[in-house]
Each structure stands twice: as structure tokens, then as C-alpha cells.
N, C-alpha and C positions, 0 to 999 in steps of 0.2 A: 877839768874841762876848760878849754879856752875858747873864746869866741873872737874871731877876727872880723872887723868891719872896716870897709874902705868906702868912703863917699867920693863921688865925682859928679861931673855934669858935662853935658855936651849940647851944642846947638843943633836943632832939628828944623827941617823945613827949608824949602828953596827960597820962598819969597818972604816968609815971616821969620822972625827970630825967636822961635819957641825954644825954651830950655827944657831938656830932659834930665832929671835928677836920677842918679844911679847909686845903688848900694850893693857892694859885693860882700857877701856874708859867708863865713865858713866856720863850722864847729870843728875844734881840734880836740877830740877826746883822747884820754890816755888809753893804753892797751886794755887795762882793767875795765875802764868805762865802756870801751868798745865791746868787750865780751858781755858785759851786763846789758847793753843796748840790744845785742843779738838775743841773749837769753830771755829777756822780758819782752822782746818783739816791739821795741819802741821806735824802730826805724820808720814805720809808716805813720807815726803820730803826726797829725797836722799841727804845724806851728803857726802858720799865717796863711790866710786867704785874702786875696786882693778884694777891693770893693766890687770889682766886676764879677768875680767868682761868687761873692756873697749875694749879689743881686740875681745872678742866674740860679743859684741854689734856692733862693726864696721864690723865684718865678716857677721853678720846677715843682715845688711843694704846692703852690697855688694852682698850677695846671693839673696836678694829680687830684686835687680836691674837687675838680669838675666831674670826675667819675664818668668820663665819656671817652670814645675813641679819639675824638679831637683833642681832648685834654691829655690823653696818653701820648699822642704824637707831639704835642707842644712840650710836654714834660721831657720826652726823649731828646728833643732838639735842645732844650735849655740845659739838660744834664750834659750833653755833648759840649755846649758852649762853656759851661762851668769847668769841665775837664780841661779845656784849652786855656783857661784863665790861669793866672799865677797862683800857685799853691806851693808852700814850703813845708817840707817834712824834715824830720831829723836826718833821714838818709840823704835827702837832697842838699841839706846844709853841710853835712859831712863832706860831700863831694864838692861843695862850693856852689853858690847860686847868686845870680845877678838879678836885682830887682830894679826896674826902671819905672818912673812915674813922671807925669807932667806937672803934678802938684806936690810941693814940698811937704804939706801936712800928711799926705798919704804915705810918703816915704818915711817920715818920722814915725808914723803909726806902725809901719812895717818893722822899723828898727826896734821900737819899743816892744812890740809883740815878740820878736825874735829873742830879745834880751830876757824878757819875762819867761818865755818858754825854756830857754837854756837854764835859768835859775830853777824852774820847776823840775826839769829833767835831772839836773844835778842833785836836787833834794831827793827825788825819787831814787836815784842811784845810790845815794848815801844811806837811805833807809833800807834799800835792798841788801846792802852789805850786813845789816844787823840780823838777818834771818838765818842765824847760825846756832840757834838753840840757847842763846844767852838769856838771862833773866834780868829784867830791868824793874827796879822798885822805885815808885814815886811816892813822896810824902807831901801831903797837902795840909 
């Protein structure tokens, strides 16, 4: 499995000179890895949620704890907002995904989370290949 990352930046705003940091990420699995991703249904596995998505998810849980019709309405609204926020999955990264942030630390966190998730997915796929009836003996 390969991971392609490309960083870039652009200026945003008409009057102010805000900088928007971008990360284009794409996972490039081999055919064998792609088959295992489908077999074990890893495509929907969430790799990264933006800070905004995490805040909306927490607010959804808080609203649900109110146990009222108002709380339920708030939770539905927050859940909708979370769905519109940035969320990366294995499938979305295979297709290629752009992440844009106004803060460099958030972009670096996203990059790190994607790299760690790719390592974990690769480790999972490597272990999945060992379920072929082989016997492993460990000596301690």
C-alpha cells in the first residue's frame, strides 16, 4: 500500500491575506490489498474527522443526553452538521481527498492521523493474509 500526500497553500479572502493550507491525500493499494479491503469491509472505516466534525459529534451526544424532544431536535441538527464536516474513510482516500485548513497544526494532525491509519490498515491486511490454516508456534 502506498500513500501519496501533496501539500499546498493558497491565499483566501478579498481584504485580508488569510492562508489556507491544503493536503491532497490518496491511498494506492495493490490489487490484492483492494480485494482484502472489500472482503473485510474496511472501506467505511473512518480514518480522520476534522475538529469541526468532532465538536458536532460531541454536541450530538450532549443533546441526546437531555432526553427531551428539544434535545432530540438539537441532536438531529448537530448530527447533520457533523455529516457535512470533513471525514476521511479508506474509500474516500482511495478515491483521493483534499483537506483544507486555516491552521497548520490541524493540517499536520490530519496528515499524521492518515499516515497512522494507513499503517494500521496495512498491518490489518497483513494479518488477514495469515488466516489460511497455518500454525504459528511461539516460544517464550
